[in-house]
C-alpha positions in Angstrom: 102.0 129.5 73.8 101.0 127.0 76.3 104.4 126.9 78.0 104.5 130.7 78.2 101.1 130.6 80.1 102.4 127.8 82.4 105.6 129.8 83.2 103.6 133.0 84.0 101.1 131.0 86.1 103.9 129.2 88.0 105.7 132.6 88.6 102.4 134.1 89.9 101.7 131.2 92.2 105.3 131.2 93.5 105.2 135.0 94.1 101.9 134.7 96.0 103.2 131.9 98.2 106.4 133.9 98.9 104.5 137.1 99.7 102.1 135.3 102.0 105.1 133.8 103.9 106.7 137.2 104.3 103.4 138.7 105.6 102.9 135.8 108.0 106.4 136.1 109.3 106.1 139.9 109.7 102.8 139.6 111.5 104.3 137.0 113.9 107.3 139.3 114.6 105.0 142.2 115.2 103.0 140.3 117.7 106.1 139.2 119.6 107.4 142.8 119.6 104.2 143.9 121.4 104.5 141.1 124.0 101.9 138.8 122.6 102.5 135.1 121.9 100.6 134.4 118.7 100.4 130.7 119.6 98.2 131.6 122.6 94.8 133.2 122.8 96.0 136.5 124.2 93.5 138.5 126.2 95.1 141.7 127.6 92.3 141.9 130.2 93.7 138.7 131.8 97.0 140.6 132.5 95.4 143.3 134.6 95.9 142.6 138.3 94.4 145.7 139.8 91.1 145.8 138.1 89.0 149.0 138.4 85.6 148.6 139.9 83.1 147.4 137.3 85.6 145.8 135.0 84.7 142.2 134.6 
């Protein structure tokens, strides 16, 4: 009985780690697709060269 619980727990933990890795990879790819580098603190306002009046 104990080994069955251990196997189920091990499978659940492995699945969680695998799913988390896939989600993190997908999020990173999505950010790069939209021109953002996730390693940097991206602020789209910094990319505006011609700022309208009143935009700080």
